[in-house]
N, C-alpha and C positions, 0 to 999 in steps of 0.2 A: 504494500500500500504506500502511496506517495506521502512524502513529508507534509505537503500542503493539505492533503485530506486529513492526516493525523492532527495537524494544527487546527483545522476546521472543527473536527470532532471534539477536541479538547476545549476549544472556545465555546462550542455549543453546550458542552457538559457543565459549564458554569451557570446554566439556566435550567429551567424545568421543561424546556422545549424538547419534543420528541425529535431525535436525529433522523428525519426522513432523508431519502436520497437527494431530493432537491435542496433541502436545507443544508446538508453537508456539502454539496457541490457549490452552493453560493457562499457558504462560510469559508470554504477553501479558497475561493476567489478573493474574498475580503481579507482574510488574515493568514493565508497559506504561506506567505513569504515572511511572516513575522513583523511586518510593517503596518502601521495604521494608515488608513486611507479614507478619503472623502469621495463618495460616489453619488450619482443620481440613479434612480431606478433604471433610466434608459441606458446609462453607461454600464451598469452591472448586467443588464439584459444583453447588451452588445458583447460584453466579455464572455458571458455564458454561451452565447450563440457561437462566438469564435472558437470556443473550446468544444463545441458540438454537444452542449448540454441541452436536452429537450425541455425547455422551460418557457412558459409564456410570460409576457410583460406583466399581466395581472398577478401571476404567481410571484414574480419578483417584488412587486409593490406589497403584496400581502406578507411576504417573508420579511422584507425590510421592516414593516410595521411590527411584526411579531418579534423581531430582533430588538427593536426599540422598546417595546412593551416589556420584554424580558430583561432590559437593562444592559444588553450587549452593545448597543449603539445609541447614538443620540441623533435626533433630527434637527437640522438647522434650516430654517426657512429664510429665503432671500426674496425680497420683493413681494412677499405674501403669496407667491404663486409657485416659485421654484424651490423644491426641497432637496437638500443634500443630506447624506447620511454619513456619520463619522464613527469609526470604530474606536476612537479615543473618547472614552466617556468621562474623563476628568474635566473639571471646569477649565476652560481655556478660550482665549479670543481667536477670532478668525479674520483673515483677509479675504475679501471677495474681489477678484480681478474682473472688473466689468468688461474689459476688452475681449476676454475669451471665456467668460462665465465659469471661472475656476475658483474653487474654495481651497485655501491653504491655512495651516496653523499660523497664528501670529505669536510672537514671543510673550508668553504670559508674565515673565518676570519684569517686563517693561510697562505693564498695565497697572495703573493705580486708580481704583474707584474709591473715592473718599467718602461719598455719601450717595445713597439712593433714596428716592421718595418713600415715605411710609405707604404701606398698602392701604387701600380704602377699607372702611369699616366692613367687617365680615369676610375679609379676604386675607390671604397670606401669600407672600412671594414664594413661588415654586422654584424659579431660577432666573438668572440674568444672563442673557446671551449678548455677546459683543461681536458685531460683524463690522469690520472697517472696510469700507468700499474704496477700491483703488482703480485708477485708470493710468495708462502710460502717458507720460508727458509728451506734448507735441514737440517734434524735432525742429 
């Protein structure tokens, strides 16, 4: 069995999700090389297709949602419509590169949030997402 599949199974084993063939295949694509990654459902679907995995785009969406619900990934929404999925679940900021619609990690040690507003009555803050939008300077 390949090392990527083993890593995918180990990663899935950190949750209560059943390790179906499709979940293991997608997990291997996400964490099989031991690196964290940012993907969209479409980019993961394309990678699965390139590997010959028989999986539908709907299954990829559902699997990414299940991975997020299980705490294996986090969803980062950009522009309220485009979602990226990050295998690094620790709190950290992101750069969003507008020119090529790419999401990358930003250096967390350089971010200082001194104060955030109080939550309204009857609510609590679940998380704070920091996405710094970038574009390349005109030459």
